[in-house]
DRENNU-248782 format. One record per residue (C-alpha): x, y, z; residue number from 1. Coordinates in nm, 4 decimals, always signed. Layout:
residues N
<rec x="X" y="Y" z="Z" pos="NUM"/>
...
end
This chain:
residues 354
<rec x="+1.6994" y="+0.0638" z="+1.7619" pos="1"/>
<rec x="+1.3061" y="+0.0419" z="+1.9578" pos="2"/>
<rec x="+0.9927" y="+0.1341" z="+1.7942" pos="3"/>
<rec x="+0.9568" y="+0.4524" z="+1.9913" pos="4"/>
<rec x="+1.2353" y="+0.5746" z="+1.8452" pos="5"/>
<rec x="+1.0131" y="+0.6288" z="+1.5342" pos="6"/>
<rec x="+0.7038" y="+0.7963" z="+1.7400" pos="7"/>
<rec x="+0.5499" y="+1.1475" z="+1.6661" pos="8"/>
<rec x="+0.2240" y="+1.3138" z="+1.8108" pos="9"/>
<rec x="-0.0465" y="+1.3653" z="+1.5653" pos="10"/>
<rec x="-0.3723" y="+1.5395" z="+1.6262" pos="11"/>
<rec x="-0.6335" y="+1.3091" z="+1.5156" pos="12"/>
<rec x="-0.7831" y="+1.6098" z="+1.2975" pos="13"/>
<rec x="-0.5136" y="+1.5751" z="+1.1041" pos="14"/>
<rec x="-0.5656" y="+1.2101" z="+0.9723" pos="15"/>
<rec x="-0.7817" y="+1.2472" z="+0.6650" pos="16"/>
<rec x="-1.0976" y="+1.0173" z="+0.6407" pos="17"/>
<rec x="-1.1756" y="+1.0987" z="+0.2896" pos="18"/>
<rec x="-0.9938" y="+1.1711" z="-0.0656" pos="19"/>
<rec x="-0.9501" y="+1.5183" z="-0.2166" pos="20"/>
<rec x="-1.2756" y="+1.6531" z="-0.4128" pos="21"/>
<rec x="-1.0577" y="+1.6057" z="-0.6978" pos="22"/>
<rec x="-0.7661" y="+1.3302" z="-0.7685" pos="23"/>
<rec x="-0.4378" y="+1.5194" z="-0.7800" pos="24"/>
<rec x="-0.5609" y="+1.7834" z="-0.5487" pos="25"/>
<rec x="-0.2878" y="+1.7132" z="-0.2604" pos="26"/>
<rec x="-0.0476" y="+1.9358" z="-0.1026" pos="27"/>
<rec x="+0.3754" y="+1.8157" z="-0.1124" pos="28"/>
<rec x="+0.6004" y="+1.8838" z="+0.0986" pos="29"/>
<rec x="+0.9362" y="+1.8827" z="-0.0926" pos="30"/>
<rec x="+1.2106" y="+1.7250" z="+0.1367" pos="31"/>
<rec x="+1.6143" y="+1.7769" z="+0.0085" pos="32"/>
<rec x="+1.8398" y="+1.5957" z="+0.1988" pos="33"/>
<rec x="+2.1814" y="+1.7739" z="+0.0536" pos="34"/>
<rec x="+2.0667" y="+2.0853" z="+0.1932" pos="35"/>
<rec x="+1.8631" y="+1.9656" z="+0.4853" pos="36"/>
<rec x="+1.5434" y="+2.1818" z="+0.3713" pos="37"/>
<rec x="+1.1544" y="+2.1398" z="+0.2870" pos="38"/>
<rec x="+0.9181" y="+2.3520" z="+0.0952" pos="39"/>
<rec x="+0.5719" y="+2.3605" z="+0.0081" pos="40"/>
<rec x="+0.4287" y="+2.2880" z="-0.2717" pos="41"/>
<rec x="+0.1065" y="+2.1286" z="-0.4338" pos="42"/>
<rec x="+0.1252" y="+1.8059" z="-0.6291" pos="43"/>
<rec x="+0.0621" y="+1.9543" z="-0.9544" pos="44"/>
<rec x="+0.4223" y="+2.0772" z="-0.9153" pos="45"/>
<rec x="+0.5863" y="+1.7678" z="-0.9266" pos="46"/>
<rec x="+0.7003" y="+1.7451" z="-1.2670" pos="47"/>
<rec x="+0.8850" y="+2.0986" z="-1.2136" pos="48"/>
<rec x="+1.1645" y="+1.8508" z="-1.0133" pos="49"/>
<rec x="+1.2250" y="+1.5715" z="-1.2550" pos="50"/>
<rec x="+1.4325" y="+1.6031" z="-1.5248" pos="51"/>
<rec x="+1.4967" y="+1.4891" z="-1.8480" pos="52"/>
<rec x="+1.6582" y="+1.1093" z="-1.8400" pos="53"/>
<rec x="+1.4887" y="+1.0627" z="-1.5354" pos="54"/>
<rec x="+1.2788" y="+0.7504" z="-1.4693" pos="55"/>
<rec x="+0.9541" y="+0.7472" z="-1.2654" pos="56"/>
<rec x="+0.8453" y="+0.3697" z="-1.1263" pos="57"/>
<rec x="+0.4932" y="+0.2924" z="-1.0097" pos="58"/>
<rec x="+0.3323" y="+0.0225" z="-0.9117" pos="59"/>
<rec x="+0.0500" y="-0.1077" z="-1.0893" pos="60"/>
<rec x="-0.1114" y="-0.3567" z="-0.8091" pos="61"/>
<rec x="-0.4940" y="-0.3311" z="-0.7842" pos="62"/>
<rec x="-0.6411" y="-0.3382" z="-0.4698" pos="63"/>
<rec x="-0.9395" y="-0.6088" z="-0.4211" pos="64"/>
<rec x="-1.2576" y="-0.5331" z="-0.2727" pos="65"/>
<rec x="-1.1202" y="-0.7503" z="+0.0096" pos="66"/>
<rec x="-1.3460" y="-0.5938" z="+0.3207" pos="67"/>
<rec x="-1.6707" y="-0.8229" z="+0.3287" pos="68"/>
<rec x="-1.9254" y="-0.7086" z="+0.6425" pos="69"/>
<rec x="-2.1972" y="-0.9885" z="+0.7498" pos="70"/>
<rec x="-2.3661" y="-1.1685" z="+1.0176" pos="71"/>
<rec x="-2.3167" y="-1.4713" z="+1.2311" pos="72"/>
<rec x="-2.5851" y="-1.6875" z="+1.2953" pos="73"/>
<rec x="-2.6570" y="-1.5386" z="+1.6235" pos="74"/>
<rec x="-2.7101" y="-1.2152" z="+1.4929" pos="75"/>
<rec x="-2.3558" y="-1.0532" z="+1.5767" pos="76"/>
<rec x="-2.2041" y="-0.8292" z="+1.3501" pos="77"/>
<rec x="-1.8867" y="-0.9814" z="+1.1846" pos="78"/>
<rec x="-1.6089" y="-0.8117" z="+0.9556" pos="79"/>
<rec x="-1.3817" y="-0.9846" z="+0.7465" pos="80"/>
<rec x="-1.0814" y="-0.8965" z="+0.5627" pos="81"/>
<rec x="-0.9995" y="-1.1285" z="+0.3416" pos="82"/>
<rec x="-0.5852" y="-1.1434" z="+0.3033" pos="83"/>
<rec x="-0.4682" y="-1.4522" z="+0.0931" pos="84"/>
<rec x="-0.7043" y="-1.6877" z="-0.1497" pos="85"/>
<rec x="-0.6152" y="-2.0697" z="-0.0853" pos="86"/>
<rec x="-0.7911" y="-2.2773" z="-0.3383" pos="87"/>
<rec x="-1.1090" y="-2.3576" z="-0.5196" pos="88"/>
<rec x="-1.2623" y="-2.7221" z="-0.5499" pos="89"/>
<rec x="-1.1866" y="-2.8074" z="-0.9330" pos="90"/>
<rec x="-1.4756" y="-2.6869" z="-1.1763" pos="91"/>
<rec x="-1.6523" y="-2.5372" z="-0.8713" pos="92"/>
<rec x="-1.6747" y="-2.1351" z="-0.9435" pos="93"/>
<rec x="-1.9217" y="-2.1371" z="-0.6512" pos="94"/>
<rec x="-1.6554" y="-2.2175" z="-0.3523" pos="95"/>
<rec x="-1.3179" y="-2.0969" z="-0.2232" pos="96"/>
<rec x="-1.1055" y="-2.0935" z="+0.0661" pos="97"/>
<rec x="-0.9379" y="-1.8249" z="+0.2161" pos="98"/>
<rec x="-0.7186" y="-1.6956" z="+0.4964" pos="99"/>
<rec x="-0.8525" y="-1.3782" z="+0.6639" pos="100"/>
<rec x="-0.8465" y="-1.1514" z="+0.9730" pos="101"/>
<rec x="-1.1634" y="-1.1504" z="+1.1411" pos="102"/>
<rec x="-1.3364" y="-0.9497" z="+1.4261" pos="103"/>
<rec x="-1.6911" y="-0.9721" z="+1.5349" pos="104"/>
<rec x="-1.9438" y="-0.8416" z="+1.8520" pos="105"/>
<rec x="-1.8911" y="-1.1620" z="+2.0891" pos="106"/>
<rec x="-1.6200" y="-1.4440" z="+2.0416" pos="107"/>
<rec x="-1.5231" y="-1.5812" z="+1.6994" pos="108"/>
<rec x="-1.5483" y="-1.9913" z="+1.7306" pos="109"/>
<rec x="-1.4380" y="-2.2530" z="+1.4626" pos="110"/>
<rec x="-1.7671" y="-2.3665" z="+1.2519" pos="111"/>
<rec x="-1.9232" y="-2.0377" z="+1.3492" pos="112"/>
<rec x="-2.1568" y="-1.9085" z="+1.0256" pos="113"/>
<rec x="-2.1204" y="-1.6370" z="+0.8558" pos="114"/>
<rec x="-2.3709" y="-1.4970" z="+0.5856" pos="115"/>
<rec x="-2.3095" y="-1.2081" z="+0.3368" pos="116"/>
<rec x="-2.5170" y="-0.9877" z="+0.0680" pos="117"/>
<rec x="-2.6050" y="-1.2045" z="-0.2173" pos="118"/>
<rec x="-2.6607" y="-1.5486" z="-0.0976" pos="119"/>
<rec x="-2.2515" y="-1.5420" z="-0.0319" pos="120"/>
<rec x="-2.2094" y="-1.7579" z="+0.3173" pos="121"/>
<rec x="-1.9006" y="-1.9471" z="+0.4736" pos="122"/>
<rec x="-1.7644" y="-2.1271" z="+0.7692" pos="123"/>
<rec x="-1.4611" y="-2.0024" z="+0.9854" pos="124"/>
<rec x="-1.2599" y="-2.3845" z="+1.0370" pos="125"/>
<rec x="-0.9957" y="-2.2770" z="+1.2854" pos="126"/>
<rec x="-0.6479" y="-2.0879" z="+1.3295" pos="127"/>
<rec x="-0.3535" y="-2.0430" z="+1.0468" pos="128"/>
<rec x="+0.0039" y="-2.0693" z="+1.2867" pos="129"/>
<rec x="+0.0165" y="-1.7465" z="+1.1690" pos="130"/>
<rec x="-0.3068" y="-1.6570" z="+1.3941" pos="131"/>
<rec x="-0.5499" y="-1.5906" z="+1.0840" pos="132"/>
<rec x="-0.8679" y="-1.7696" z="+1.0204" pos="133"/>
<rec x="-0.9327" y="-2.0589" z="+0.7988" pos="134"/>
<rec x="-1.2622" y="-1.9590" z="+0.6166" pos="135"/>
<rec x="-1.4552" y="-2.1423" z="+0.4007" pos="136"/>
<rec x="-1.6911" y="-1.8973" z="+0.1413" pos="137"/>
<rec x="-1.9868" y="-2.0585" z="-0.1127" pos="138"/>
<rec x="-2.2397" y="-1.8973" z="-0.2917" pos="139"/>
<rec x="-2.5787" y="-2.0212" z="-0.3377" pos="140"/>
<rec x="-2.7742" y="-1.7290" z="-0.5299" pos="141"/>
<rec x="-2.4659" y="-1.6742" z="-0.8012" pos="142"/>
<rec x="-2.2771" y="-1.9170" z="-1.0051" pos="143"/>
<rec x="-1.9420" y="-1.7284" z="-0.9638" pos="144"/>
<rec x="-1.8245" y="-1.6526" z="-0.6434" pos="145"/>
<rec x="-1.5449" y="-1.3941" z="-0.7960" pos="146"/>
<rec x="-1.8047" y="-1.2101" z="-0.9161" pos="147"/>
<rec x="-2.0400" y="-1.2137" z="-0.6148" pos="148"/>
<rec x="-1.7406" y="-1.1004" z="-0.3989" pos="149"/>
<rec x="-1.6051" y="-0.8304" z="-0.6253" pos="150"/>
<rec x="-1.9850" y="-0.6755" z="-0.6100" pos="151"/>
<rec x="-2.0147" y="-0.6813" z="-0.2049" pos="152"/>
<rec x="-1.7075" y="-0.6159" z="-0.1117" pos="153"/>
<rec x="-1.5639" y="-0.2858" z="+0.0098" pos="154"/>
<rec x="-1.2319" y="-0.1599" z="-0.0585" pos="155"/>
<rec x="-1.0032" y="-0.2342" z="+0.2643" pos="156"/>
<rec x="-0.9706" y="+0.0897" z="+0.4124" pos="157"/>
<rec x="-0.7229" y="+0.1117" z="+0.6834" pos="158"/>
<rec x="-0.8789" y="+0.1309" z="+1.0602" pos="159"/>
<rec x="-0.8444" y="+0.4779" z="+1.1090" pos="160"/>
<rec x="-1.1006" y="+0.5847" z="+0.8291" pos="161"/>
<rec x="-1.3758" y="+0.5495" z="+1.0250" pos="162"/>
<rec x="-1.6152" y="+0.4433" z="+0.7671" pos="163"/>
<rec x="-1.5717" y="+0.0509" z="+0.7022" pos="164"/>
<rec x="-1.9130" y="-0.0834" z="+0.5872" pos="165"/>
<rec x="-2.0528" y="+0.2262" z="+0.5151" pos="166"/>
<rec x="-2.3079" y="+0.1567" z="+0.2139" pos="167"/>
<rec x="-2.2754" y="+0.5028" z="+0.0629" pos="168"/>
<rec x="-1.9467" y="+0.5316" z="+0.0152" pos="169"/>
<rec x="-1.8257" y="+0.1683" z="-0.1124" pos="170"/>
<rec x="-1.8609" y="+0.2808" z="-0.4617" pos="171"/>
<rec x="-1.6696" y="+0.6020" z="-0.3882" pos="172"/>
<rec x="-1.3395" y="+0.4177" z="-0.2064" pos="173"/>
<rec x="-1.3682" y="+0.1268" z="-0.4307" pos="174"/>
<rec x="-1.2616" y="+0.3839" z="-0.7365" pos="175"/>
<rec x="-1.0609" y="+0.6411" z="-0.4847" pos="176"/>
<rec x="-0.8644" y="+0.3931" z="-0.2567" pos="177"/>
<rec x="-0.7351" y="+0.2873" z="-0.5875" pos="178"/>
<rec x="-0.4589" y="+0.4148" z="-0.8595" pos="179"/>
<rec x="-0.5539" y="+0.5053" z="-1.2017" pos="180"/>
<rec x="-0.2978" y="+0.2617" z="-1.3535" pos="181"/>
<rec x="-0.3762" y="-0.0274" z="-1.1297" pos="182"/>
<rec x="-0.4128" y="-0.3488" z="-1.3501" pos="183"/>
<rec x="-0.3300" y="-0.6168" z="-1.1894" pos="184"/>
<rec x="-0.5536" y="-0.7960" z="-0.8805" pos="185"/>
<rec x="-0.3569" y="-0.8703" z="-0.6040" pos="186"/>
<rec x="-0.3556" y="-0.6220" z="-0.3185" pos="187"/>
<rec x="-0.5650" y="-0.5697" z="+0.0056" pos="188"/>
<rec x="-0.4098" y="-0.2091" z="+0.0939" pos="189"/>
<rec x="-0.2934" y="+0.0017" z="-0.1956" pos="190"/>
<rec x="+0.0482" y="+0.1808" z="-0.2698" pos="191"/>
<rec x="-0.0861" y="+0.5192" z="-0.1360" pos="192"/>
<rec x="+0.1812" y="+0.7553" z="-0.2806" pos="193"/>
<rec x="+0.0566" y="+0.6515" z="-0.6468" pos="194"/>
<rec x="-0.3347" y="+0.7741" z="-0.5673" pos="195"/>
<rec x="-0.1979" y="+1.1275" z="-0.6347" pos="196"/>
<rec x="-0.1675" y="+1.0853" z="-0.9964" pos="197"/>
<rec x="-0.4145" y="+1.1475" z="-1.2593" pos="198"/>
<rec x="-0.3447" y="+1.0382" z="-1.6456" pos="199"/>
<rec x="-0.2763" y="+1.3743" z="-1.7012" pos="200"/>
<rec x="+0.0009" y="+1.4178" z="-1.4726" pos="201"/>
<rec x="+0.1754" y="+1.1003" z="-1.5796" pos="202"/>
<rec x="+0.1201" y="+1.2673" z="-1.9634" pos="203"/>
<rec x="+0.3129" y="+1.6025" z="-1.8556" pos="204"/>
<rec x="+0.5719" y="+1.4200" z="-1.7135" pos="205"/>
<rec x="+0.6285" y="+1.1677" z="-2.0377" pos="206"/>
<rec x="+0.6549" y="+1.5030" z="-2.1843" pos="207"/>
<rec x="+0.9375" y="+1.6497" z="-1.9849" pos="208"/>
<rec x="+1.1361" y="+1.3158" z="-2.1229" pos="209"/>
<rec x="+1.0830" y="+1.1401" z="-1.7926" pos="210"/>
<rec x="+1.0634" y="+0.7510" z="-1.8589" pos="211"/>
<rec x="+0.7367" y="+0.6355" z="-1.6282" pos="212"/>
<rec x="+0.7193" y="+0.2613" z="-1.6019" pos="213"/>
<rec x="+0.5883" y="+0.0331" z="-1.3826" pos="214"/>
<rec x="+0.5925" y="-0.2863" z="-1.1789" pos="215"/>
<rec x="+0.4225" y="-0.4929" z="-0.9651" pos="216"/>
<rec x="+0.4307" y="-0.5739" z="-0.5608" pos="217"/>
<rec x="+0.0447" y="-0.6831" z="-0.4014" pos="218"/>
<rec x="+0.0737" y="-0.5201" z="-0.0748" pos="219"/>
<rec x="-0.0256" y="-0.7980" z="+0.1517" pos="220"/>
<rec x="-0.0429" y="-0.8176" z="+0.5787" pos="221"/>
<rec x="+0.3743" y="-0.7454" z="+0.5681" pos="222"/>
<rec x="+0.3184" y="-0.3683" z="+0.5004" pos="223"/>
<rec x="+0.1165" y="-0.2952" z="+0.7611" pos="224"/>
<rec x="+0.1206" y="-0.4768" z="+1.0267" pos="225"/>
<rec x="+0.3118" y="-0.3429" z="+1.3572" pos="226"/>
<rec x="+0.6035" y="-0.3885" z="+1.5038" pos="227"/>
<rec x="+0.5891" y="-0.5511" z="+1.8064" pos="228"/>
<rec x="+0.9485" y="-0.6442" z="+1.8597" pos="229"/>
<rec x="+1.1199" y="-0.4615" z="+2.1597" pos="230"/>
<rec x="+1.3922" y="-0.3870" z="+1.9372" pos="231"/>
<rec x="+1.2904" y="-0.3269" z="+1.5680" pos="232"/>
<rec x="+1.5761" y="-0.5584" z="+1.4297" pos="233"/>
<rec x="+1.3893" y="-0.8729" z="+1.5507" pos="234"/>
<rec x="+1.0800" y="-0.7749" z="+1.3145" pos="235"/>
<rec x="+1.0221" y="-1.0121" z="+1.0153" pos="236"/>
<rec x="+0.8004" y="-0.8652" z="+0.7232" pos="237"/>
<rec x="+0.5668" y="-1.1428" z="+0.6095" pos="238"/>
<rec x="+0.7007" y="-1.1450" z="+0.2274" pos="239"/>
<rec x="+0.4648" y="-1.0212" z="-0.0647" pos="240"/>
<rec x="+0.5022" y="-1.1231" z="-0.4427" pos="241"/>
<rec x="+0.6574" y="-0.9007" z="-0.6484" pos="242"/>
<rec x="+0.7045" y="-0.9324" z="-1.0680" pos="243"/>
<rec x="+0.9634" y="-0.6773" z="-1.2103" pos="244"/>
<rec x="+0.9406" y="-0.7256" z="-1.5810" pos="245"/>
<rec x="+1.2018" y="-0.6903" z="-1.8250" pos="246"/>
<rec x="+1.1239" y="-0.3259" z="-1.9835" pos="247"/>
<rec x="+1.1114" y="-0.1423" z="-1.6412" pos="248"/>
<rec x="+1.4342" y="-0.3123" z="-1.5633" pos="249"/>
<rec x="+1.5548" y="-0.1804" z="-1.8754" pos="250"/>
<rec x="+1.3874" y="+0.1790" z="-1.8452" pos="251"/>
<rec x="+1.5814" y="+0.1889" z="-1.5046" pos="252"/>
<rec x="+1.9358" y="+0.1012" z="-1.6049" pos="253"/>
<rec x="+1.9086" y="+0.3512" z="-1.8849" pos="254"/>
<rec x="+1.8296" y="+0.5836" z="-1.6801" pos="255"/>
<rec x="+2.0720" y="+0.5627" z="-1.4954" pos="256"/>
<rec x="+2.3592" y="+0.4796" z="-1.7776" pos="257"/>
<rec x="+2.2940" y="+0.8216" z="-1.8762" pos="258"/>
<rec x="+2.3147" y="+0.9843" z="-1.5675" pos="259"/>
<rec x="+1.9410" y="+1.0194" z="-1.4923" pos="260"/>
<rec x="+1.7635" y="+0.9646" z="-1.1316" pos="261"/>
<rec x="+1.5361" y="+0.7171" z="-1.0568" pos="262"/>
<rec x="+1.2042" y="+0.7873" z="-0.8799" pos="263"/>
<rec x="+0.9814" y="+0.5261" z="-0.6726" pos="264"/>
<rec x="+0.6651" y="+0.6185" z="-0.6032" pos="265"/>
<rec x="+0.6140" y="+0.4750" z="-0.2808" pos="266"/>
<rec x="+0.7857" y="+0.2492" z="-0.0109" pos="267"/>
<rec x="+0.6669" y="-0.0628" z="-0.2289" pos="268"/>
<rec x="+0.8708" y="+0.0462" z="-0.5548" pos="269"/>
<rec x="+1.1649" y="+0.1278" z="-0.3467" pos="270"/>
<rec x="+1.1335" y="-0.2499" z="-0.1571" pos="271"/>
<rec x="+1.0707" y="-0.3977" z="-0.5238" pos="272"/>
<rec x="+1.4037" y="-0.2165" z="-0.6490" pos="273"/>
<rec x="+1.5947" y="-0.2472" z="-0.3478" pos="274"/>
<rec x="+1.5412" y="-0.6377" z="-0.3253" pos="275"/>
<rec x="+1.6366" y="-0.6629" z="-0.7064" pos="276"/>
<rec x="+1.9422" y="-0.4691" z="-0.7428" pos="277"/>
<rec x="+2.2819" y="-0.6158" z="-0.7900" pos="278"/>
<rec x="+2.6779" y="-0.5966" z="-0.7036" pos="279"/>
<rec x="+2.7103" y="-0.4109" z="-1.0467" pos="280"/>
<rec x="+2.4573" y="-0.1385" z="-0.9652" pos="281"/>
<rec x="+2.2134" y="-0.2686" z="-1.2432" pos="282"/>
<rec x="+1.8214" y="-0.3578" z="-1.1788" pos="283"/>
<rec x="+1.7463" y="-0.7504" z="-1.2479" pos="284"/>
<rec x="+1.4398" y="-0.8257" z="-1.4187" pos="285"/>
<rec x="+1.2589" y="-1.1042" z="-1.2220" pos="286"/>
<rec x="+0.9845" y="-1.2211" z="-0.9903" pos="287"/>
<rec x="+0.9221" y="-1.3707" z="-0.6620" pos="288"/>
<rec x="+0.8648" y="-1.2720" z="-0.3014" pos="289"/>
<rec x="+1.0106" y="-1.0103" z="-0.0559" pos="290"/>
<rec x="+1.0473" y="-0.9579" z="+0.2684" pos="291"/>
<rec x="+1.2910" y="-0.6747" z="+0.2631" pos="292"/>
<rec x="+1.2746" y="-0.4828" z="+0.6117" pos="293"/>
<rec x="+1.4798" y="-0.1340" z="+0.5387" pos="294"/>
<rec x="+1.6006" y="+0.0161" z="+0.8300" pos="295"/>
<rec x="+1.8362" y="+0.3418" z="+0.9168" pos="296"/>
<rec x="+2.1639" y="+0.2018" z="+0.8169" pos="297"/>
<rec x="+2.0764" y="+0.0602" z="+0.4773" pos="298"/>
<rec x="+2.2392" y="+0.1882" z="+0.1516" pos="299"/>
<rec x="+2.0125" y="+0.2413" z="-0.1161" pos="300"/>
<rec x="+2.1653" y="+0.1290" z="-0.4269" pos="301"/>
<rec x="+1.8594" y="+0.1619" z="-0.6720" pos="302"/>
<rec x="+1.6694" y="+0.4574" z="-0.5706" pos="303"/>
<rec x="+1.7680" y="+0.7859" z="-0.6143" pos="304"/>
<rec x="+1.4370" y="+1.0024" z="-0.4824" pos="305"/>
<rec x="+1.1122" y="+0.8870" z="-0.3337" pos="306"/>
<rec x="+0.7646" y="+0.9966" z="-0.3259" pos="307"/>
<rec x="+0.5610" y="+0.8993" z="-0.0353" pos="308"/>
<rec x="+0.2752" y="+0.9976" z="+0.1844" pos="309"/>
<rec x="+0.2768" y="+1.0664" z="+0.5673" pos="310"/>
<rec x="+0.2757" y="+0.7728" z="+0.7223" pos="311"/>
<rec x="+0.1656" y="+0.5947" z="+1.0801" pos="312"/>
<rec x="+0.4409" y="+0.6625" z="+1.4014" pos="313"/>
<rec x="+0.6403" y="+0.2751" z="+1.4599" pos="314"/>
<rec x="+0.5107" y="+0.1927" z="+1.1245" pos="315"/>
<rec x="+0.8025" y="-0.0046" z="+0.8767" pos="316"/>
<rec x="+0.7402" y="+0.1928" z="+0.6181" pos="317"/>
<rec x="+0.7908" y="+0.5277" z="+0.8328" pos="318"/>
<rec x="+1.1552" y="+0.3374" z="+0.9473" pos="319"/>
<rec x="+1.2042" y="+0.2946" z="+0.5378" pos="320"/>
<rec x="+1.1729" y="+0.6807" z="+0.5012" pos="321"/>
<rec x="+1.3873" y="+0.7435" z="+0.7987" pos="322"/>
<rec x="+1.6127" y="+0.5144" z="+0.6196" pos="323"/>
<rec x="+1.6363" y="+0.7116" z="+0.3066" pos="324"/>
<rec x="+1.6470" y="+1.0194" z="+0.4391" pos="325"/>
<rec x="+1.7339" y="+1.0278" z="+0.8441" pos="326"/>
<rec x="+1.5340" y="+0.9950" z="+1.1379" pos="327"/>
<rec x="+1.5985" y="+1.2923" z="+1.2967" pos="328"/>
<rec x="+1.5530" y="+1.4646" z="+0.9850" pos="329"/>
<rec x="+1.2217" y="+1.2950" z="+0.8988" pos="330"/>
<rec x="+1.0615" y="+1.3301" z="+1.2595" pos="331"/>
<rec x="+1.1090" y="+1.6974" z="+1.2474" pos="332"/>
<rec x="+0.9782" y="+1.7266" z="+0.8758" pos="333"/>
<rec x="+0.6599" y="+1.5425" z="+1.0297" pos="334"/>
<rec x="+0.6645" y="+1.7811" z="+1.3037" pos="335"/>
<rec x="+0.6736" y="+2.0645" z="+1.0103" pos="336"/>
<rec x="+0.3743" y="+1.8837" z="+0.8116" pos="337"/>
<rec x="+0.2024" y="+1.8900" z="+1.1413" pos="338"/>
<rec x="+0.2267" y="+2.2773" z="+1.1907" pos="339"/>
<rec x="+0.1502" y="+2.3228" z="+0.8455" pos="340"/>
<rec x="-0.1999" y="+2.1175" z="+0.8605" pos="341"/>
<rec x="-0.0887" y="+1.8805" z="+0.6269" pos="342"/>
<rec x="-0.3062" y="+1.5630" z="+0.5963" pos="343"/>
<rec x="-0.1856" y="+1.2126" z="+0.6738" pos="344"/>
<rec x="-0.2191" y="+0.8697" z="+0.6088" pos="345"/>
<rec x="-0.3627" y="+0.6622" z="+0.2892" pos="346"/>
<rec x="-0.6231" y="+0.9725" z="+0.1572" pos="347"/>
<rec x="-0.3508" y="+1.2542" z="+0.2937" pos="348"/>
<rec x="-0.0897" y="+1.4401" z="+0.1441" pos="349"/>
<rec x="+0.2323" y="+1.3689" z="-0.0303" pos="350"/>
<rec x="+0.6076" y="+1.3872" z="+0.0559" pos="351"/>
<rec x="+0.8683" y="+1.3890" z="-0.2372" pos="352"/>
<rec x="+1.2415" y="+1.3151" z="-0.0911" pos="353"/>
<rec x="+1.5083" y="+1.4563" z="-0.3099" pos="354"/>
end
């Protein structure tokens, strides 16, 4: 298969630039694989499609404010996305080493100094084998660099949201580019399917007799890096950390044993569950790293239904969704979503695949 097999045309006006005014005020396209049909609803209709005994599984990773905007010594602008913390000197809380993505006005060079807010500064110290920059950070203005980074950092919005570094929306995006149940810090991108849920919606789902449980996958570069191989089968996902706790595995296995369905909220949950299913069909509680790349032809053994957003053309997550529902069917559903004016991508509307 080629990346172009997962392409589609999207008018730029349908790329959501902001979340809905109220969390959960999104549209919901309900896609039925067995009937090869779809219907147009609102997200608050989701509980209608759940049955007592089903299991809803969500990713409770918390997005860190990983985007920093600063200046080089020359005065040129530099933008940094903190990807992976390497280490901090023992007993020193104002110095850290990170691997990061970076872009600037003009060329970046090794030993380039950069300055951020609150006295936070850094120096680029060469590249990693993956092409990331090594960035040494320190703070002269505050004692605790972690707290300073949380204050000065921006939500790591994707590049198609055209306001990275807008201080006027910094707090709004730090709240809304996050799920209401986020608790374990470590992601540099949001599990966007979960951003539609409110606490009230989760309570309504529980009241229907549906179990609601959580796992963690810290979304990293592996989820959003583009496929550059001519054949998609040659692409490799960078492994990401996950933790599937015993109580979640038990809820899933109990639901399956009783004839209920497992609804994965998002492609990250899907990858963890499909990475954790045993030959017996039971899901195993454990933690580790997964680089599972799901393509059409994959046999799903842990997930019965999927709630997801509308994804970028040629992306690995669109390939996963195509594997779950069929490539041609999903692309035709996307064409229908475009005709109906759905909002696409991270802050966009949702699709429920049954």
